[in-house]
Biotite code that builds the C-alpha atoms (Angstrom):
import biotite.structure as struc

atoms = struc.array([
    struc.Atom([-22.847, -20.057, 17.000], chain_id="A", res_id=1, res_name="MET", atom_name="CA", element="C"),
    struc.Atom([-20.918, -21.679, 14.082], chain_id="A", res_id=2, res_name="ASN", atom_name="CA", element="C"),
    struc.Atom([-21.343, -20.759, 10.419], chain_id="A", res_id=3, res_name="ASN", atom_name="CA", element="C"),
    struc.Atom([-23.049, -24.021, 9.519], chain_id="A", res_id=4, res_name="SER", atom_name="CA", element="C"),
    struc.Atom([-25.898, -23.076, 12.009], chain_id="A", res_id=5, res_name="VAL", atom_name="CA", element="C"),
    struc.Atom([-26.120, -19.521, 10.372], chain_id="A", res_id=6, res_name="LYS", atom_name="CA", element="C"),
    struc.Atom([-26.260, -20.927, 6.974], chain_id="A", res_id=7, res_name="LYS", atom_name="CA", element="C"),
    struc.Atom([-29.111, -23.272, 7.949], chain_id="A", res_id=8, res_name="ILE", atom_name="CA", element="C"),
    struc.Atom([-30.935, -20.550, 9.578], chain_id="A", res_id=9, res_name="ALA", atom_name="CA", element="C"),
    struc.Atom([-30.628, -18.007, 6.753], chain_id="A", res_id=10, res_name="LYS", atom_name="CA", element="C"),
    struc.Atom([-31.826, -20.742, 4.320], chain_id="A", res_id=11, res_name="LYS", atom_name="CA", element="C"),
    struc.Atom([-34.744, -21.563, 6.556], chain_id="A", res_id=12, res_name="ARG", atom_name="CA", element="C"),
    struc.Atom([-35.791, -17.814, 6.634], chain_id="A", res_id=13, res_name="MET", atom_name="CA", element="C"),
    struc.Atom([-35.808, -17.881, 2.926], chain_id="A", res_id=14, res_name="HIS", atom_name="CA", element="C"),
    struc.Atom([-37.923, -20.732, 2.707], chain_id="A", res_id=15, res_name="THR", atom_name="CA", element="C"),
    struc.Atom([-40.508, -19.722, 5.285], chain_id="A", res_id=16, res_name="LEU", atom_name="CA", element="C"),
    struc.Atom([-40.818, -16.307, 3.244], chain_id="A", res_id=17, res_name="LEU", atom_name="CA", element="C"),
    struc.Atom([-41.341, -18.034, 0.145], chain_id="A", res_id=18, res_name="GLU", atom_name="CA", element="C"),
    struc.Atom([-44.077, -20.010, 1.644], chain_id="A", res_id=19, res_name="LEU", atom_name="CA", element="C"),
    struc.Atom([-45.553, -16.844, 3.161], chain_id="A", res_id=20, res_name="ALA", atom_name="CA", element="C"),
    struc.Atom([-45.931, -15.469, -0.198], chain_id="A", res_id=21, res_name="ARG", atom_name="CA", element="C"),
    struc.Atom([-47.763, -18.430, -1.565], chain_id="A", res_id=22, res_name="GLU", atom_name="CA", element="C"),
    struc.Atom([-49.956, -19.007, 1.325], chain_id="A", res_id=23, res_name="ASP", atom_name="CA", element="C"),
    struc.Atom([-51.849, -15.955, 2.578], chain_id="A", res_id=24, res_name="GLU", atom_name="CA", element="C"),
    struc.Atom([-53.833, -18.010, 5.370], chain_id="A", res_id=25, res_name="LYS", atom_name="CA", element="C"),
    struc.Atom([-50.531, -19.000, 7.406], chain_id="A", res_id=26, res_name="HIS", atom_name="CA", element="C"),
    struc.Atom([-48.468, -16.178, 5.976], chain_id="A", res_id=27, res_name="ALA", atom_name="CA", element="C"),
    struc.Atom([-48.299, -14.295, 9.414], chain_id="A", res_id=28, res_name="LYS", atom_name="CA", element="C"),
    struc.Atom([-47.139, -17.368, 11.394], chain_id="A", res_id=29, res_name="ARG", atom_name="CA", element="C"),
    struc.Atom([-44.378, -18.098, 8.831], chain_id="A", res_id=30, res_name="TYR", atom_name="CA", element="C"),
    struc.Atom([-42.871, -14.667, 9.161], chain_id="A", res_id=31, res_name="ILE", atom_name="CA", element="C"),
    struc.Atom([-42.978, -14.893, 12.813], chain_id="A", res_id=32, res_name="GLU", atom_name="CA", element="C"),
    struc.Atom([-41.005, -18.065, 12.731], chain_id="A", res_id=33, res_name="LEU", atom_name="CA", element="C"),
    struc.Atom([-38.633, -16.749, 10.301], chain_id="A", res_id=34, res_name="ALA", atom_name="CA", element="C"),
    struc.Atom([-37.971, -13.868, 12.726], chain_id="A", res_id=35, res_name="GLU", atom_name="CA", element="C"),
    struc.Atom([-37.679, -16.200, 15.460], chain_id="A", res_id=36, res_name="LYS", atom_name="CA", element="C"),
    struc.Atom([-35.175, -18.478, 13.756], chain_id="A", res_id=37, res_name="ILE", atom_name="CA", element="C"),
    struc.Atom([-33.127, -15.582, 13.021], chain_id="A", res_id=38, res_name="GLY", atom_name="CA", element="C"),
    struc.Atom([-32.930, -14.374, 16.599], chain_id="A", res_id=39, res_name="MET", atom_name="CA", element="C"),
    struc.Atom([-32.306, -17.877, 17.836], chain_id="A", res_id=40, res_name="LYS", atom_name="CA", element="C"),
    struc.Atom([-29.296, -18.367, 15.430], chain_id="A", res_id=41, res_name="ALA", atom_name="CA", element="C"),
    struc.Atom([-28.145, -14.547, 16.003], chain_id="A", res_id=42, res_name="ARG", atom_name="CA", element="C"),
    struc.Atom([-28.392, -13.888, 12.315], chain_id="A", res_id=43, res_name="GLU", atom_name="CA", element="C"),
    struc.Atom([-30.056, -10.936, 10.948], chain_id="A", res_id=44, res_name="SER", atom_name="CA", element="C"),
    struc.Atom([-32.667, -11.111, 8.252], chain_id="A", res_id=45, res_name="MET", atom_name="CA", element="C"),
    struc.Atom([-31.214, -10.302, 4.761], chain_id="A", res_id=46, res_name="PRO", atom_name="CA", element="C"),
    struc.Atom([-32.382, -6.628, 3.503], chain_id="A", res_id=47, res_name="LYS", atom_name="CA", element="C"),
    struc.Atom([-34.158, -8.255, 0.389], chain_id="A", res_id=48, res_name="GLU", atom_name="CA", element="C"),
    struc.Atom([-36.122, -10.354, 2.653], chain_id="A", res_id=49, res_name="LEU", atom_name="CA", element="C"),
    struc.Atom([-37.041, -7.526, 5.108], chain_id="A", res_id=50, res_name="LYS", atom_name="CA", element="C"),
    struc.Atom([-38.402, -5.642, 2.130], chain_id="A", res_id=51, res_name="LEU", atom_name="CA", element="C"),
    struc.Atom([-41.029, -8.276, 1.375], chain_id="A", res_id=52, res_name="THR", atom_name="CA", element="C"),
    struc.Atom([-43.245, -7.966, 4.509], chain_id="A", res_id=53, res_name="TYR", atom_name="CA", element="C"),
    struc.Atom([-44.800, -5.142, 6.871], chain_id="A", res_id=54, res_name="CYS", atom_name="CA", element="C"),
    struc.Atom([-42.811, -5.280, 10.216], chain_id="A", res_id=55, res_name="LYS", atom_name="CA", element="C"),
    struc.Atom([-45.789, -4.076, 11.956], chain_id="A", res_id=56, res_name="THR", atom_name="CA", element="C"),
    struc.Atom([-48.459, -6.467, 11.102], chain_id="A", res_id=57, res_name="CYS", atom_name="CA", element="C"),
    struc.Atom([-46.427, -9.149, 9.549], chain_id="A", res_id=58, res_name="LYS", atom_name="CA", element="C"),
    struc.Atom([-48.217, -9.317, 6.309], chain_id="A", res_id=59, res_name="THR", atom_name="CA", element="C"),
    struc.Atom([-46.452, -9.960, 3.097], chain_id="A", res_id=60, res_name="PRO", atom_name="CA", element="C"),
    struc.Atom([-46.476, -7.275, 0.560], chain_id="A", res_id=61, res_name="TYR", atom_name="CA", element="C"),
    struc.Atom([-48.711, -7.780, -2.391], chain_id="A", res_id=62, res_name="SER", atom_name="CA", element="C"),
    struc.Atom([-50.629, -5.735, -4.871], chain_id="A", res_id=63, res_name="SER", atom_name="CA", element="C"),
    struc.Atom([-53.431, -5.742, -2.431], chain_id="A", res_id=64, res_name="LYS", atom_name="CA", element="C"),
    struc.Atom([-51.613, -5.049, 0.731], chain_id="A", res_id=65, res_name="THR", atom_name="CA", element="C"),
    struc.Atom([-49.151, -2.308, -0.035], chain_id="A", res_id=66, res_name="VAL", atom_name="CA", element="C"),
    struc.Atom([-48.900, 0.803, -2.030], chain_id="A", res_id=67, res_name="ARG", atom_name="CA", element="C"),
    struc.Atom([-45.362, 1.637, -3.218], chain_id="A", res_id=68, res_name="ILE", atom_name="CA", element="C"),
    struc.Atom([-44.324, 5.012, -4.283], chain_id="A", res_id=69, res_name="ARG", atom_name="CA", element="C"),
    struc.Atom([-41.195, 6.915, -5.161], chain_id="A", res_id=70, res_name="ILE", atom_name="CA", element="C"),
    struc.Atom([-40.989, 10.560, -3.773], chain_id="A", res_id=71, res_name="ASN", atom_name="CA", element="C"),
    struc.Atom([-37.894, 12.758, -3.213], chain_id="A", res_id=72, res_name="ASN", atom_name="CA", element="C"),
    struc.Atom([-35.139, 9.881, -3.750], chain_id="A", res_id=73, res_name="LYS", atom_name="CA", element="C"),
    struc.Atom([-37.066, 7.477, -1.344], chain_id="A", res_id=74, res_name="LYS", atom_name="CA", element="C"),
    struc.Atom([-39.005, 4.394, -1.952], chain_id="A", res_id=75, res_name="LEU", atom_name="CA", element="C"),
    struc.Atom([-42.043, 4.440, 0.319], chain_id="A", res_id=76, res_name="THR", atom_name="CA", element="C"),
    struc.Atom([-43.983, 1.313, 1.151], chain_id="A", res_id=77, res_name="TYR", atom_name="CA", element="C"),
    struc.Atom([-47.444, 2.048, 2.669], chain_id="A", res_id=78, res_name="HIS", atom_name="CA", element="C"),
    struc.Atom([-49.190, -0.885, 4.265], chain_id="A", res_id=79, res_name="CYS", atom_name="CA", element="C"),
    struc.Atom([-52.999, -0.605, 3.569], chain_id="A", res_id=80, res_name="LEU", atom_name="CA", element="C"),
    struc.Atom([-53.884, -3.081, 6.635], chain_id="A", res_id=81, res_name="LEU", atom_name="CA", element="C"),
    struc.Atom([-52.054, -1.397, 9.412], chain_id="A", res_id=82, res_name="CYS", atom_name="CA", element="C"),
    struc.Atom([-51.213, 2.322, 7.773], chain_id="A", res_id=83, res_name="ASP", atom_name="CA", element="C"),
    struc.Atom([-47.477, 1.630, 8.517], chain_id="A", res_id=84, res_name="THR", atom_name="CA", element="C"),
    struc.Atom([-45.136, 3.588, 6.082], chain_id="A", res_id=85, res_name="THR", atom_name="CA", element="C"),
    struc.Atom([-41.602, 2.365, 5.328], chain_id="A", res_id=86, res_name="LYS", atom_name="CA", element="C"),
    struc.Atom([-39.254, 4.885, 3.752], chain_id="A", res_id=87, res_name="ARG", atom_name="CA", element="C"),
    struc.Atom([-36.076, 3.603, 2.111], chain_id="A", res_id=88, res_name="ILE", atom_name="CA", element="C"),
    struc.Atom([-33.540, 5.968, 0.554], chain_id="A", res_id=89, res_name="PRO", atom_name="CA", element="C"),
    struc.Atom([-32.705, 5.253, -3.225], chain_id="A", res_id=90, res_name="LEU", atom_name="CA", element="C"),
    struc.Atom([-29.322, 7.209, -3.132], chain_id="A", res_id=91, res_name="THR", atom_name="CA", element="C"),
    struc.Atom([-26.245, 5.075, -2.019], chain_id="A", res_id=92, res_name="PRO", atom_name="CA", element="C"),
    struc.Atom([-24.810, 5.776, 1.539], chain_id="A", res_id=93, res_name="LYS", atom_name="CA", element="C"),
    struc.Atom([-21.434, 8.086, 1.303], chain_id="A", res_id=94, res_name="LYS", atom_name="CA", element="C"),
    struc.Atom([-18.334, 6.431, 3.087], chain_id="A", res_id=95, res_name="GLU", atom_name="CA", element="C"),
])
């Protein structure tokens, strides 16, 4: 795919995830659509967007749906709806 299609897809993913944060009723559908757009355009979702929702239950993170902790140089997201845990290292990768 050419670069213009990838740019449009990335822009649309950003828009859908913004809508998911605002509208709880349709949030799961918006996240599913954003993932499908990325797959269709062969464009991976940016890391800052991946960290805004639970990959398992497709629920956007908010103070009601997630517990965030910092333990042993790792950032831990614990989804309160599906009990999935996501750990992200805080130390930069060595190259």
